C-alpha positions, -999 to 999 in steps of 0.1 A, spaced: -269 93 711 -263 121 688 -227 122 698 -224 85 693 -238 88 658 -216 116 651 -185 97 662 -196 68 643 -201 88 612 -167 104 616 -152 71 621 -167 57 590 -155 87 571 -120 83 583 -121 47 575 -131 55 540 -102 79 535 -70 65 520 -44 60 545 -10 75 537 19 52 529 44 48 555 80 52 544 108 35 562 130 56 584 151 83 569 183 64 576 170 35 556 163 55 525 185 47 496 181 61 462 201 63 430 201 89 403 215 82 369 230 113 353 248 110 320 271 80 322 274 79 360 251 65 387 251 82 420 237 64 451 227 84 481 210 79 514 181 100 524 150 112 508 152 117 471 156 153 461 148 164 426 180 179 411 178 213 395 190 212 359 199 242 338 178 242 307 201 246 276 197 240 239 212 205 243 193 195 273 178 161 269 204 150 242 234 129 245 267 145 239 281 138 204 309 113 202 343 124 190 343 104 158 310 120 147 324 154 153 354 146 132 332 133 104 312 165 103 343 185 102 355 165 72 322 170 54 325 208 59 361 207 46 350 188 14 322 213 8 346 242 11 372 226 -12 344 218 -38 333 255 -36 369 267 -41 374 243 -71 341 255 -87 352 291 -83 386 282 -99 369 266 -129 347 296 -134 377 320 -132 397 298 -157 367 297 -180 364 335 -179 401 339 -186 399 314 -215 368 332 -230 386 365 -227 417 352 -245 396 336 -272 377 368 -278 409 388 -280 424 363 -305 392 363 -325 392 401 -326 429 402 -337 422 376 -364 392 395 -378 412 428 -377 441 412 -395 419 398 -422 402 432 -428 436 449 -430 450 422 -453 421 426 -477 430 463 -481 467 456 -483 462 428 -509 441 452 -531 467 479 -528 495 454 -538 475 442 -568 469 478 -580 505 486 -576 515 455 -595 492 464 -623 508 498 -626 543 482 -627 531 458 -654 518 487 -675 551 505 -670 570 473 -681 548 470 -712 555 506 -721 592 501 -717 595 466 -733 573 461 -764 585 425 -768 562 404 -746 577 370 -754 581 348 -723 609 325 -714 636 345 -732 667 361 -717 663 398 -708 689 425 -708 697 444 -677 693 436 -640 660 455 -635 630 435 -622 607 425 -650 569 422 -646 559 395 -670 529 371 -671 551 341 -663 541 333 -627 573 347 -612 568 357 -576 572 394 -567 570 410 -532 552 443 -527 552 461 -494 517 474 -485 514 491 -452 532 470 -426 528 438 -446 548 421 -473 524 408 -500 534 380 -524 522 388 -560 522 366 -591 511 376 -627 497 350 -651 482 352 -685 444 350 -684 443 329 -716 452 296 -700 437 262 -695 409 244 -714 384 266 -731 348 254 -723 330 285 -734 305 283 -763 280 257 -775 305 229 -779 326 228 -747 335 191 -750 357 198 -780 386 208 -757 383 175 -738 386 154 -770 422 146 -777 431 120 -804 466 116 -788 451 101 -757 439 66 -754 402 63 -749 391 55 -714 356 52 -700 357 80 -674 368 105 -699 343 94 -726 315 96 -700 325 131 -690 326 142 -726 291 128 -732 277 144 -700 293 178 -708 277 177 -743 243 169 -728 247 196 -702 253 223 -728 230 213 -757 193 223 -759 177 189 -766 167 162 -741 183 133 -759 209 116 -738 241 104 -755 256 71 -746 270 76 -711 255 110 -709 229 125 -685 198 145 -691 171 159 -669 156 125 -660 190 112 -649 196 142 -627 162 140 -611 168 104 -602 201 115 -587 183 141 -566 195 171 -586 163 184 -604 177 217 -617 203 202 -641 213 203 -669 216 239 -680 209 232 -717 228 262 -728 265 273 -727 283 273 -694 283 306 -675 310 297 -649 339 273 -653 331 258 -619 299 243 -634 321 215 -647 324 201 -611 286 196 -610 290 167 -635 296 133 -619 332 122 -624 346 156 -634 363 162 -600 385 131 -605 399 143 -638 402 181 -631 410 191 -596 413 227 -582 449 239 -578 466 245 -545 452 280 -544 416 267 -545 408 278 -581 400 256 -610 429 267 -631 427 238 -654 396 255 -670 398 289 -687 378 317 -672 345 322 -689 340 360 -696 309 377 -683 285 392 -708 296 422 -729 333 415 -723 356 403 -750 362 365 -751 395 350 -739 404 332 -771 436 318 -785 461 292 -776 466 287 -739 497 302 -723 524 278 -715 535 296 -683 499 300 -669 485 265 -677 488 238 -650 514 212 -657 488 184 -656 468 200 -684 500 205 -704 509 168 -699 474 158 -710 473 180 -741 508 170 -753 505 134 -742 537 136 -721 552 108 -702 557 109 -664 594 117 -670 587 145 -694 561 159 -670 587 160 -642 612 177 -666 586 203 -674 579 211 -638 616 215 -630 621 237 -661 593 261 -651 606 262 -615 641 271 -628 627 299 -650 607 315 -622 635 313 -597 668 316 -617 655 330 -650 669 300 -669 651 297 -703 631 266 -710 651 260 -742 682 255 -721 666 232 -694 644 210 -717 653 185 -744 649 200 -779 621 176 -788 600 184 -757 605 221 -761 593 220 -797 563 199 -787 553 225 -761 556 255 -784 534 238 -810 505 235 -785 509 265 -763 517 301 -766 547 318 -751 535 354 -756 512 375 -735 477 379 -748 469 412 -732 447 399 -704 462 392 -670 454 374 -638 471 389 -607 472 369 -575 480 387 -543 486 367 -512 487 387 -479 487 358 -456 518 347 -435 526 323 -407 525 351 -382 494 369 -393 463 355 -411 454 372 -444 434 369 -475 442 361 -511 430 384 -539 425 373 -575 420 399 -602 416 392 -639 418 423 -660 424 435 -695 442 468 -692 431 489 -722 447 522 -726 432 550 -745 395 557 -748 384 523 -735 385 516 -698 399 485 -680 379 453 -684 376 434 -652 367 397 -656 369 387 -620 378 404 -587 374 384 -555 392 376 -523 392 344 -503 
């Protein structure tokens, strides 16, 4: 009975166990394995293939077009890098060349300042030597001999200073309109000229600028007018200290322009304190042609004749009496001086198309004896 129970129990246990699946015969086994793009069908039990583990295992191989695209991106990156390096190299070369040119320009300007000063001093010595040799300082007259004369007539001279040839001109310092003193507008008043509104306004503004009261003349400007115009520091209410102050007055720049050398030659230099005044009739050869035409009320044709006559004198030493009509020459001699005053303006130009340089302007009264030279201005630009 025990054995029967035991058999029964074993039978029940076996019946409870999972019966294994039965596979068909080995000959009937068919299996397929898909590897990559190919399918392989085989007969027999499936066998797990052994794969070599690599970095690209589990990935599909890249297509040829994608590889070509990646190679193109790399090429573009390399070319962009080369272009950037080329731009940096070109910039470095350009900066180096600019620095070298700037250094050369600065050095040339510094040398030219010394050379211009040397040429001006040498010209002053030659002028004093000419004065000692020739007591007659009348301008525009024929001179004896072939030696070079140093006169205050604006004739160009060349002086070699160092390795540079400097162009030098001598003018008389008593030239242009005299605006010094308490009544500067007297020089602008000319009964020969027809009255026009811009000139009358400039005369009134100049009078208000120099007088000490606050009463505005018709067309003039006092402190309240300048404040409304945004210039609260004007007028001066005393005599002018610099001739360039005239350009502060509205409308003055249209009537009196600076010359080609950048200086307001139409107005006479105002002497600094404790120096002798530059008084007297303005010199004919140092005053701008526009001021001469205004003072003498010349026509356009007469103004052109005057310019040509001055040019012929400075280049060919042809006297003005021979190149101008008698009536015009007499009119000029009545209003302007043809003799040197004793004060001179020396202009030295050390610039050239090849090398940049400076211009030096010196106004001096060379006094021999116990008194030293009087310098009215000395500046370079």
